[in-house]
C-alpha atoms as a printed R data frame, in Angstrom:
   type eleno elety resid chain resno       x       y      z
1  ATOM     1    CA   MET     A     1   0.000   0.000  0.000
2  ATOM     2    CA   SER     A     2   1.130   3.494 -0.609
3  ATOM     3    CA   GLU     A     3   1.333   6.118  2.092
4  ATOM     4    CA   THR     A     4  -1.593   8.083  0.703
5  ATOM     5    CA   THR     A     5  -4.075   5.216  0.809
6  ATOM     6    CA   ALA     A     6  -3.060   3.645  4.113
7  ATOM     7    CA   LYS     A     7  -4.063   5.777  7.061
8  ATOM     8    CA   GLU     A     8  -2.983   5.003 10.557
9  ATOM     9    CA   LYS     A     9  -5.703   4.937 13.136
10 ATOM    10    CA   GLN     A    10  -5.765   8.124 15.203
11 ATOM    11    CA   TYR     A    11  -6.196   7.611 18.914
12 ATOM    12    CA   LEU     A    12  -7.474  10.118 21.441
13 ATOM    13    CA   PHE     A    13  -4.094  11.114 22.877
14 ATOM    14    CA   ASP     A    14  -2.217  11.234 19.560
15 ATOM    15    CA   LYS     A    15  -3.018  14.927 19.191
16 ATOM    16    CA   PRO     A    16  -1.231  17.375 21.516
17 ATOM    17    CA   ALA     A    17  -4.398  19.496 21.737
18 ATOM    18    CA   ASN     A    18  -6.275  16.585 23.324
19 ATOM    19    CA   ILE     A    19  -3.511  16.064 25.870
20 ATOM    20    CA   LYS     A    20  -3.558  19.745 26.767
21 ATOM    21    CA   ARG     A    21  -7.370  19.628 27.107
22 ATOM    22    CA   PHE     A    22  -7.118  16.549 29.327
23 ATOM    23    CA   PHE     A    23  -4.668  18.277 31.673
24 ATOM    24    CA   TRP     A    24  -6.861  21.400 31.911
25 ATOM    25    CA   ILE     A    25  -9.840  19.223 32.865
26 ATOM    26    CA   PHE     A    26  -7.689  17.321 35.356
27 ATOM    27    CA   TYR     A    27  -6.440  20.542 37.004
28 ATOM    28    CA   PHE     A    28  -9.958  21.969 37.134
29 ATOM    29    CA   VAL     A    29 -11.301  18.852 38.867
30 ATOM    30    CA   LEU     A    30  -8.334  18.897 41.266
31 ATOM    31    CA   VAL     A    31  -8.962  22.516 42.290
32 ATOM    32    CA   LEU     A    32 -12.691  21.856 42.553
33 ATOM    33    CA   LEU     A    33 -12.105  18.939 44.924
34 ATOM    34    CA   LEU     A    34  -9.668  20.947 47.037
35 ATOM    35    CA   VAL     A    35 -12.176  23.796 47.365
36 ATOM    36    CA   LEU     A    36 -15.009  21.393 48.169
37 ATOM    37    CA   ASP     A    37 -12.857  19.814 50.867
38 ATOM    38    CA   LEU     A    38 -12.576  23.222 52.516
39 ATOM    39    CA   LEU     A    39 -16.288  24.036 52.225
40 ATOM    40    CA   LEU     A    40 -18.102  20.791 52.958
41 ATOM    41    CA   PRO     A    41 -18.579  19.723 56.583
42 ATOM    42    CA   LYS     A    42 -16.577  16.746 57.774
43 ATOM    43    CA   HIS     A    43 -17.685  14.081 60.202
44 ATOM    44    CA   ALA     A    44 -14.344  13.402 61.793
45 ATOM    45    CA   ILE     A    45 -13.701  10.948 64.571
46 ATOM    46    CA   PHE     A    46 -10.182  12.135 65.389
47 ATOM    47    CA   PRO     A    47  -9.274  15.833 65.720
48 ATOM    48    CA   TRP     A    48  -6.567  15.728 63.030
49 ATOM    49    CA   GLU     A    49  -9.130  14.646 60.451
50 ATOM    50    CA   ASP     A    50 -10.567  18.176 60.608
51 ATOM    51    CA   TRP     A    51  -7.308  19.716 59.407
52 ATOM    52    CA   PRO     A    52  -7.582  21.190 55.908
53 ATOM    53    CA   GLN     A    53  -6.383  18.782 53.212
54 ATOM    54    CA   PHE     A    54  -5.494  16.121 55.803
55 ATOM    55    CA   TYR     A    55  -6.350  13.193 53.540
56 ATOM    56    CA   ALA     A    56  -4.414  14.606 50.585
57 ATOM    57    CA   ALA     A    57  -1.296  15.055 52.720
58 ATOM    58    CA   PHE     A    58  -1.757  11.674 54.397
59 ATOM    59    CA   GLY     A    59  -2.097   9.945 51.014
60 ATOM    60    CA   PHE     A    60   1.000  11.653 49.633
61 ATOM    61    CA   VAL     A    61   3.119  10.803 52.690
62 ATOM    62    CA   SER     A    62   1.866   7.202 52.624
63 ATOM    63    CA   PHE     A    63   2.706   6.872 48.931
64 ATOM    64    CA   VAL     A    64   6.235   8.197 49.451
65 ATOM    65    CA   ALA     A    65   6.724   5.859 52.418
66 ATOM    66    CA   LEU     A    66   5.592   2.849 50.357
67 ATOM    67    CA   VAL     A    67   7.939   3.720 47.497
68 ATOM    68    CA   LEU     A    68  10.891   4.163 49.851
69 ATOM    69    CA   ALA     A    69  10.090   0.923 51.684
70 ATOM    70    CA   ALA     A    70   9.869  -0.949 48.390
71 ATOM    71    CA   LYS     A    71  13.177   0.475 47.205
72 ATOM    72    CA   TYR     A    72  15.302   0.138 50.338
73 ATOM    73    CA   VAL     A    73  13.685  -2.759 52.228
74 ATOM    74    CA   LEU     A    74  11.858  -5.053 49.822
75 ATOM    75    CA   ARG     A    75  14.119  -4.773 46.777
76 ATOM    76    CA   PRO     A    76  17.210  -6.169 48.545
77 ATOM    77    CA   LEU     A    77  15.103  -9.090 49.792
78 ATOM    78    CA   VAL     A    78  13.965 -10.226 46.351
79 ATOM    79    CA   MET     A    79  16.889  -9.071 44.181
80 ATOM    80    CA   ARG     A    80  18.997 -11.774 42.531
81 ATOM    81    CA   LYS     A    81  22.524 -11.703 41.171
82 ATOM    82    CA   GLU     A    82  22.899 -10.417 37.629
83 ATOM    83    CA   GLU     A    83  23.844 -13.821 36.222
84 ATOM    84    CA   TYR     A    84  21.108 -15.694 38.173
85 ATOM    85    CA   TYR     A    85  19.247 -16.885 35.063
86 ATOM    86    CA   ASP     A    86  22.433 -17.708 33.145
87 ATOM    87    CA   GLU     A    87  23.341 -20.543 35.530
């Protein structure tokens, strides 16, 4: 087939404009959720749950802790020598 007759299928994120639109929607939803977290009443059990953006900060710190634990604790436990499969 020649290049003029064969067309590649275009996917949603092949166009840079669609990627830019996706990020604008993502940022808008992010800001909306942060504002709603400040405005909506919370039904907290512990006092620190009433802090603004507590769950966002807690999730970020937990994610970083999991990544660091996987890298420095779990990886040495399961890592094999480089020539392990060559033997």
